[in-house]
Every structure is written in structure tokens, then in C-alpha cells.
VMD Tcl script that draws the C-alpha trace (Angstrom):
set ca {
  {0.00 0.00 0.00}
  {1.16 3.52 -0.80}
  {1.43 5.55 2.39}
  {3.51 8.31 0.79}
  {1.15 11.04 1.94}
  {1.40 9.70 5.51}
  {5.17 9.63 5.69}
  {5.61 12.93 3.84}
  {8.13 15.30 5.41}
  {5.31 17.86 5.64}
  {3.39 15.63 8.02}
  {3.68 15.20 11.76}
  {5.81 12.32 12.96}
  {3.31 9.49 13.35}
  {3.47 5.73 13.57}
  {0.82 3.22 12.56}
  {0.83 2.05 16.19}
  {-0.36 5.50 17.29}
  {-3.81 4.74 15.91}
  {-6.62 2.44 17.04}
  {-6.83 -1.05 15.55}
  {-9.82 -0.85 13.24}
  {-10.29 -4.18 11.51}
  {-13.17 -5.71 9.57}
  {-16.70 -4.32 9.66}
  {-19.33 -6.43 7.86}
  {-21.24 -4.83 5.04}
  {-18.59 -2.23 4.10}
  {-16.10 -2.48 1.25}
  {-13.34 0.08 0.62}
  {-11.37 1.19 -2.41}
  {-8.71 3.91 -2.58}
  {-6.96 5.16 -5.74}
  {-4.87 7.98 -7.13}
  {-7.05 9.88 -9.64}
  {-4.20 12.32 -10.41}
  {-5.99 15.21 -8.73}
  {-2.75 16.21 -6.96}
  {0.73 16.93 -8.21}
  {2.81 15.21 -6.96}
  {0.34 12.32 -7.11}
  {-1.16 10.72 -3.99}
  {-4.31 8.83 -3.02}
  {-7.20 11.24 -3.58}
  {-10.34 9.23 -4.40}
  {-12.04 6.95 -1.86}
  {-15.06 4.67 -2.26}
  {-17.08 3.11 0.53}
  {-19.34 0.47 -1.00}
  {-22.29 -1.05 0.83}
  {-22.90 -4.27 -1.05}
  {-26.36 -4.84 0.42}
  {-27.12 -1.21 1.15}
  {-26.93 0.76 4.39}
  {-29.38 2.80 6.40}
  {-28.01 6.29 6.79}
  {-28.29 9.80 8.21}
  {-26.39 12.98 7.42}
  {-26.00 16.49 8.73}
  {-24.73 19.24 6.46}
  {-23.25 22.73 6.53}
  {-25.53 25.66 7.33}
  {-23.53 27.98 5.08}
  {-25.73 29.89 2.63}
  {-23.29 28.91 -0.13}
  {-23.10 25.13 -0.46}
  {-21.14 22.82 -2.72}
  {-22.69 20.90 -5.59}
  {-22.22 17.57 -3.79}
  {-24.24 18.85 -0.82}
  {-26.99 19.86 -3.26}
  {-26.84 16.35 -4.74}
  {-26.91 14.63 -1.34}
  {-29.83 16.70 -0.08}
  {-32.06 15.55 -2.91}
  {-31.39 11.86 -2.24}
  {-34.42 10.13 -0.74}
  {-33.48 6.48 -1.21}
  {-34.24 4.16 1.70}
  {-30.70 2.80 1.58}
  {-27.34 4.04 0.33}
  {-25.16 1.76 -1.78}
  {-22.01 3.89 -2.09}
  {-20.18 6.95 -0.81}
  {-17.55 8.48 -3.12}
  {-15.16 11.10 -1.73}
  {-12.67 13.17 -3.70}
  {-10.11 15.58 -2.33}
  {-8.26 18.54 -3.92}
  {-11.50 20.03 -5.38}
  {-14.50 21.22 -3.33}
  {-16.92 21.30 -6.29}
  {-18.26 24.53 -4.80}
  {-19.18 27.59 -6.86}
  {-18.90 25.42 -9.97}
  {-22.55 25.82 -11.05}
  {-24.39 23.53 -13.43}
  {-21.19 21.94 -14.74}
  {-20.17 20.83 -11.25}
  {-23.56 19.29 -10.56}
  {-23.68 17.64 -13.99}
  {-20.25 16.15 -13.30}
  {-21.61 14.43 -10.20}
  {-24.62 13.18 -12.15}
  {-22.37 11.73 -14.87}
  {-20.09 10.09 -12.30}
  {-23.06 8.67 -10.37}
  {-24.56 7.13 -13.50}
  {-21.26 5.55 -14.54}
  {-20.39 4.42 -11.02}
  {-23.84 2.87 -10.52}
  {-23.45 0.94 -13.76}
  {-19.99 -0.33 -12.86}
  {-21.08 -1.25 -9.32}
  {-24.10 -3.07 -10.77}
  {-21.82 -5.10 -13.03}
  {-19.56 -5.92 -10.10}
  {-22.49 -6.93 -7.96}
  {-23.77 -9.12 -10.77}
  {-20.42 -10.91 -11.00}
  {-20.07 -11.22 -7.20}
  {-23.60 -12.18 -6.16}
  {-26.18 -14.64 -7.37}
  {-28.87 -12.43 -5.88}
  {-28.31 -9.51 -8.23}
  {-29.88 -6.10 -7.65}
  {-28.98 -3.07 -9.74}
  {-27.31 -0.10 -8.04}
  {-29.08 3.18 -8.83}
  {-27.38 6.55 -9.24}
  {-29.69 7.99 -6.57}
  {-28.24 5.51 -4.08}
  {-24.82 7.20 -4.19}
  {-23.65 10.00 -1.89}
  {-20.70 12.31 -2.59}
  {-18.13 13.98 -0.37}
  {-15.94 16.69 -1.92}
  {-13.19 18.71 -0.28}
  {-10.47 21.06 -1.45}
  {-10.32 24.37 -3.28}
  {-13.52 26.35 -3.94}
  {-14.26 27.69 -7.42}
  {-12.02 25.48 -9.54}
  {-13.44 23.41 -12.39}
  {-14.53 20.02 -11.08}
  {-12.27 17.23 -12.48}
  {-15.13 15.05 -13.74}
  {-13.13 13.29 -16.43}
  {-10.19 12.43 -14.17}
  {-12.58 10.85 -11.70}
  {-14.47 9.01 -14.46}
  {-11.18 7.66 -15.81}
  {-10.34 6.27 -12.36}
  {-13.58 4.34 -11.84}
  {-12.37 1.07 -13.44}
  {-9.34 1.00 -11.12}
  {-11.61 1.90 -8.22}
  {-13.76 -1.16 -9.05}
  {-10.72 -3.44 -9.30}
  {-9.45 -2.37 -5.88}
  {-12.71 -2.85 -3.97}
  {-11.80 -4.86 -0.87}
  {-14.51 -6.61 1.14}
  {-12.25 -7.53 4.08}
  {-10.74 -4.49 5.72}
  {-7.86 -4.12 8.15}
  {-6.22 -1.24 9.98}
  {-3.99 -0.37 7.04}
  {-6.91 -0.07 4.64}
  {-8.85 2.17 7.05}
  {-5.70 4.29 7.40}
  {-5.35 4.45 3.64}
  {-8.96 5.58 3.29}
  {-8.54 8.21 6.02}
  {-5.43 9.53 4.28}
  {-7.17 9.53 0.91}
  {-9.71 12.17 2.01}
  {-7.23 14.61 3.59}
  {-6.21 18.04 2.29}
  {-3.95 20.11 4.55}
  {-4.25 17.54 7.35}
  {-0.94 16.36 8.77}
  {-2.31 13.09 10.16}
  {-5.26 10.83 9.34}
  {-8.24 10.74 11.70}
  {-9.68 7.34 12.61}
  {-11.59 6.17 15.68}
  {-13.49 3.10 16.86}
  {-15.64 1.76 19.67}
  {-17.23 -1.62 20.32}
  {-20.38 -2.00 22.40}
  {-23.53 -4.06 22.78}
  {-27.12 -3.62 21.71}
  {-28.93 -6.00 24.03}
  {-26.51 -8.92 24.18}
  {-25.20 -8.52 20.62}
  {-21.73 -7.07 19.95}
  {-21.61 -4.21 17.45}
  {-18.82 -2.06 16.03}
  {-18.66 1.67 15.33}
  {-15.81 2.88 13.10}
  {-15.13 6.41 11.90}
  {-12.86 8.45 9.65}
  {-12.70 12.22 9.28}
  {-10.74 15.00 7.66}
  {-10.34 18.58 8.68}
  {-7.60 21.01 9.50}
  {-8.72 24.44 8.34}
  {-12.05 26.18 7.71}
  {-13.28 24.55 10.91}
  {-16.14 26.12 12.83}
  {-19.43 24.55 13.89}
  {-22.41 25.56 11.87}
  {-23.41 21.93 11.81}
  {-20.60 19.56 11.06}
  {-17.42 21.61 10.49}
  {-15.59 18.98 8.42}
  {-16.03 15.68 6.60}
  {-16.79 12.81 8.96}
  {-18.03 9.32 8.10}
  {-19.17 6.81 10.71}
  {-19.87 3.14 9.97}
  {-21.57 0.53 12.11}
  {-22.73 -3.05 11.59}
  {-25.69 -2.42 13.91}
  {-29.23 -2.93 12.71}
  {-30.76 0.52 13.25}
  {-33.35 2.37 11.15}
  {-32.47 5.57 9.31}
  {-35.00 7.41 11.46}
  {-33.19 6.46 14.67}
  {-29.76 7.09 13.11}
  {-30.84 10.63 12.26}
  {-31.96 11.29 15.84}
  {-28.77 9.82 17.29}
  {-26.54 11.81 14.95}
  {-28.36 15.09 15.53}
  {-28.21 14.56 19.30}
  {-24.52 13.68 19.47}
  {-23.22 16.17 16.92}
  {-23.94 19.11 19.22}
  {-21.28 18.30 21.83}
  {-18.74 16.82 19.40}
  {-18.35 18.25 15.89}
  {-20.43 21.27 16.88}
  {-18.09 21.94 19.79}
  {-14.85 22.57 17.87}
  {-13.30 25.54 16.15}
  {-9.94 26.00 14.49}
  {-10.31 29.32 12.72}
  {-13.96 30.43 12.92}
  {-14.68 29.67 9.25}
  {-17.49 27.36 8.16}
  {-16.96 25.38 4.96}
  {-19.31 25.14 2.00}
  {-18.84 21.35 2.09}
  {-19.30 20.28 5.71}
  {-20.98 16.94 6.22}
  {-21.05 14.14 8.76}
  {-22.76 10.90 7.77}
  {-23.63 7.76 9.71}
  {-24.14 4.42 7.93}
  {-25.56 1.21 9.41}
  {-25.11 -2.00 7.41}
  {-27.41 -4.05 9.66}
  {-25.23 -7.16 9.50}
  {-25.18 -7.51 13.29}
  {-28.07 -9.64 14.52}
  {-29.38 -7.25 17.17}
  {-33.09 -6.69 17.58}
  {-34.16 -3.71 15.48}
  {-34.43 -0.53 17.54}
  {-37.42 1.70 16.71}
  {-37.34 4.10 19.67}
  {-34.42 6.33 20.62}
  {-35.46 6.02 24.28}
  {-35.10 2.23 24.20}
  {-32.69 1.27 27.00}
  {-31.03 -1.28 24.73}
  {-29.53 1.50 22.62}
  {-27.94 3.42 25.53}
  {-24.51 1.79 25.14}
  {-24.56 2.41 21.39}
  {-25.57 6.04 21.95}
  {-22.64 6.58 24.34}
  {-20.16 4.79 22.07}
  {-21.28 6.80 19.04}
  {-20.66 9.98 21.04}
  {-17.18 8.72 21.96}
  {-16.30 8.06 18.32}
  {-17.60 11.46 17.18}
  {-15.80 13.28 20.01}
  {-12.58 11.36 19.35}
  {-12.65 12.39 15.68}
  {-13.65 15.98 16.48}
  {-10.76 16.36 18.90}
  {-8.35 14.89 16.34}
  {-9.53 17.45 13.78}
  {-8.92 20.27 16.26}
  {-5.53 19.00 17.40}
  {-4.45 18.85 13.74}
  {-5.62 22.40 13.04}
  {-3.49 24.18 10.47}
  {-0.23 25.18 12.10}
  {-1.46 24.20 15.58}
  {1.06 23.76 18.36}
  {-1.49 23.49 21.19}
  {-4.81 21.74 21.81}
  {-7.03 23.87 24.03}
  {-10.22 22.87 25.83}
  {-12.48 25.66 27.07}
  {-15.06 24.65 29.68}
  {-17.71 27.17 30.69}
  {-19.58 25.96 33.76}
  {-22.51 26.99 35.95}
  {-24.06 29.29 33.35}
  {-27.75 30.25 33.35}
  {-28.37 28.51 30.00}
  {-26.62 26.15 27.58}
  {-26.69 28.95 25.02}
  {-24.88 31.35 27.36}
  {-22.18 28.78 28.08}
  {-21.74 28.03 24.38}
  {-21.55 31.71 23.40}
  {-18.83 32.45 25.93}
  {-16.82 29.33 25.07}
  {-16.82 30.10 21.35}
  {-16.15 33.79 21.93}
  {-12.91 32.72 23.62}
  {-12.11 29.94 21.13}
  {-12.54 32.20 18.08}
  {-10.61 35.18 19.41}
  {-7.39 35.72 17.40}
  {-5.94 37.57 20.38}
  {-6.55 34.64 22.73}
  {-5.28 32.12 20.19}
  {-2.08 34.06 19.47}
  {-1.43 34.48 23.19}
  {-1.55 30.71 23.59}
  {0.73 30.34 20.57}
  {3.24 32.71 22.12}
  {2.88 31.02 25.52}
  {1.98 34.42 26.93}
  {-0.16 34.25 30.10}
  {-2.16 37.31 29.04}
  {-5.37 36.41 30.85}
  {-6.79 39.85 30.07}
  {-7.56 38.62 26.57}
  {-9.76 35.90 28.04}
  {-11.63 38.55 30.04}
  {-12.06 40.56 26.83}
  {-13.45 37.54 24.96}
  {-15.94 36.81 27.73}
  {-17.15 40.39 27.63}
  {-17.61 40.56 23.87}
  {-19.90 37.51 23.95}
  {-22.59 39.90 25.24}
  {-23.76 37.31 27.77}
  {-24.92 38.94 30.99}
  {-22.66 37.81 33.85}
  {-22.03 38.75 37.45}
  {-18.41 39.84 37.48}
  {-18.24 39.44 41.27}
  {-18.82 35.68 40.96}
  {-16.65 34.60 38.02}
  {-13.71 32.21 38.49}
  {-11.07 31.51 35.81}
  {-8.38 28.82 35.78}
  {-5.74 27.78 33.26}
  {-4.66 24.23 33.99}
  {-4.19 23.95 37.77}
  {-3.59 27.68 38.06}
  {-6.50 29.66 39.51}
  {-6.25 33.19 38.15}
  {-9.55 34.91 38.92}
  {-11.71 34.18 41.95}
  {-14.97 36.00 42.61}
  {-14.11 38.51 39.93}
  {-10.68 39.43 41.30}
  {-7.09 38.40 40.61}
  {-6.10 35.79 43.21}
  {-3.68 37.08 45.86}
  {-1.09 34.38 45.23}
  {-1.12 34.77 41.44}
  {2.26 33.68 40.05}
  {2.86 34.54 36.41}
  {6.09 32.53 36.31}
  {4.21 29.33 37.21}
  {1.48 30.14 34.67}
  {4.10 30.62 31.95}
  {5.23 27.04 32.51}
  {1.65 25.79 32.06}
  {1.38 27.75 28.80}
  {4.25 25.67 27.39}
  {2.13 22.48 27.47}
  {0.79 21.05 24.23}
  {-2.60 20.46 25.91}
  {-4.11 23.27 27.94}
  {-7.41 23.30 29.83}
  {-9.18 26.61 30.37}
  {-12.06 26.70 32.86}
  {-14.59 29.52 33.32}
  {-16.97 29.14 36.28}
  {-19.78 31.72 36.13}
  {-21.52 30.69 39.40}
  {-24.88 31.74 37.94}
  {-26.67 28.46 37.20}
  {-26.12 24.79 36.39}
  {-25.55 24.69 32.62}
  {-22.22 24.05 30.93}
  {-20.59 23.66 27.51}
  {-17.09 22.60 26.49}
  {-15.37 23.72 23.30}
  {-12.13 22.47 21.74}
  {-9.80 24.68 19.75}
  {-6.16 25.34 18.85}
  {-3.73 28.23 18.80}
  {-2.81 30.51 15.90}
  {0.84 30.28 14.87}
  {2.90 31.75 12.03}
  {2.55 28.34 10.39}
  {-1.21 28.91 9.98}
  {-0.50 31.94 7.80}
  {2.15 30.07 5.81}
  {-0.18 27.14 5.10}
  {-3.09 29.29 3.98}
  {-1.05 31.76 1.94}
  {0.57 28.80 0.14}
  {-2.57 26.62 -0.03}
  {-2.90 26.40 -3.83}
  {0.78 26.55 -4.72}
}
mol new
graphics top color blue
foreach p $ca { graphics top sphere $p radius 0.5 }
foreach p [lrange $ca 0 end-1] q [lrange $ca 1 end] { graphics top cylinder $p $q radius 0.2 }
display resetview
């Protein structure tokens, strides 16, 4: 397998052993190829094929300008999905009718080739329809969509379809959907529905243009559980709020954001028709763990990031108040550059809290960075030691805690710092 874009000198030093051991998940097949969308060439086209179909749910960007693949996906009303095709390098956004027609042409050709493969593989043959295919696109906005390059790669994509996955193939797929990412994002959990074991696997990409206005990135979750699309949609919507909707790298929302959840139904659990069914509690919690794991990985790999920062706002009057304050801090360039410079300038945190326009009682607020209490009851603590705080600011992982002492609601946001590298990456993005 070609892992050249994993071991590139541009990427962070990673080892295969650093990642969870995803293995085989029934009902999913994977194919990864180089469609020559990048120069120098690398894997850039990934297919997830659901031989017998998969129930599914998706959440999409709330940007008022959306990519052509999001338009395509939103009009799909099939009961099951047979394939998900993801290309990188090109967002297929602001490409107009030609971009949408390109997806239509690819879907028709891909459905025909998948139908032929299914016919050769299975005695019980059922044609794959173009409206049973979802698309994920990521990359540069406004460039002509490479329809022909992708079409030319479909035969190779068919030949490389692998029904039995392993960790290396999941890694290859995760790498194949990256853009400016320095490491792949994969995650897994195993749990039970009733007394039946089920798996939940996930891959994601995201490094820049990350801010929650739904999904903030591309994320794809796969399970062998037998769960209806209706319940999947409720589970995804519920768990997205405190995972992919709780991260921010740079405050920008993409035109292409999507997170999708697919259930192949190959596990023999009793079908779940009610989200309040106690038998689905473990699955619900494990799904949240996978989504949060991926979301944190996206944040930690933010463009040019040197620090992973968690911001916990506690004891607010409402969830909305806690969320507003947390994101006001997370999206402040002044706060983010202070963390990058390891400068304990806590005044910038105070500023960010104030500009959120949430009504607070300044005489009650407590602020801590790591184990260092800075503000207590609205005043600088008497034993404040900036030298000690400077040492905390050198850590790669920093926890910021804001206690408002005004209620019982809380929200936690995950972000990264702004370094000179962020500017270098984005000024050189298309070069």
C-alpha cells in the first residue's frame, strides 16, 4: 500500500501504532486510488461500497453557499445508500451547473460499474441506482470540477474494492480524504445492543475552515448495527452538538461540511425503533465517543497548531450562554495568538468573555488555566504567580475553565492556537 502522503516530510511524525486497531466491519467495502488530482500524485479518491445497502443519516453545513455535492446529497431520498464516493483537492463549490452535472455523470457511470460488479459477485443480483450514491468533496472552492479524471479512475476503483478491511486499509482511506491535514483521523468503539456485539468505526478530515455551523468537516461513521435511518438521524443530531459542533480551528465554516452515519445491519441485534429504548444506551454513548474522538483529532491537527485547548464554561444560566462564551474565547485571534506565544495574558480571556454579550455577574466569576487559579470572585487571586502560569502555557494540551456561578448549565469547546505556520499554510494553499 502507498502511504507516501502519511510519511511525507510535511506531516507530523506518526506511527501506525499511534492509531486504534480498526479491523473488519461487515457490510462495508473500501477502495482507494490515485485519480491524479494532486501533483505530486497521492491517493485522492475513496469509495465506501455497501454491497447490500446501508441505512443512513447525514448532517450538512448551514452555510448559505453550499457545494454541488451537498446539493446532490440533499435531494437523495433512497431508503438505503449503496455507495459513498469522496474526492479531495476540489470542493466542487461555486462550480454551477457543470459541477452538478459532473456528479450526475459520475453517479450514472459508477452505478453501472457497481451493478456489473455486484452481478459478478452475487447470485442475488440487484442493480445499483445513481440515486443511491452520496458524494463527499473537499479542497479548493471555485475550480473546475475534475469530472473526467474521476471518471477515468472508476475502473481501477472497481478493481481495488476490498470486502475484508484491516487497519492499514482504514488508514489508507482516512489519508485519501485529507487536504492540509498532517495526520489521518480514525476512531473506533465496540459496544452491545442488548446482548449482541456491534462495532462503530469512523474516519474524518479537517484542519482548516473549521467552525461549527453543523458539522465543520467531513466525517463518516460506519456501524454493523441494525438501526433504522429514522433512529440514526436522531442519534446523529443529538450527538453532533457536543462533538463536531463543539470545535473551532479558525472560525470559518466550509461550503462542504458533512457528517454521515451508515448502518449496514449485519449484526443480529433486535431492530431498535425508539431512541429512548434502554437497549440503545450503550450504542448512543459509544457513538458519542467516536464522534468526540474524531472531532478532537480534527482540532488537534488544526493548520499550524502547536497546542490543543479545551475551554469549559460551567454553571451558566443557559446552555446557550455557556456556548456563546466558550466560542467567543475559542474564536478570538488575540486569545489564540497568546496561547501560541505562551503568553499568560489572561486579560484577553476577560475581553473575549465580555464581547460575547452574555450577561454575567463579574463578582462571581472564576477563571483557571490548567491547575492555576487566576480569577476568583471577579478578582485576581492574591497568590497569582505569572512565572508558574508561563510554565503551564508551554504544554501542548491546555485546559481553560470559566466558572460563572450563575446556574447549572455548561458547555465545552475544543480549539487550537494561531501560529505563524497557519499563515504560511493558507497563503501557500494552492501553490
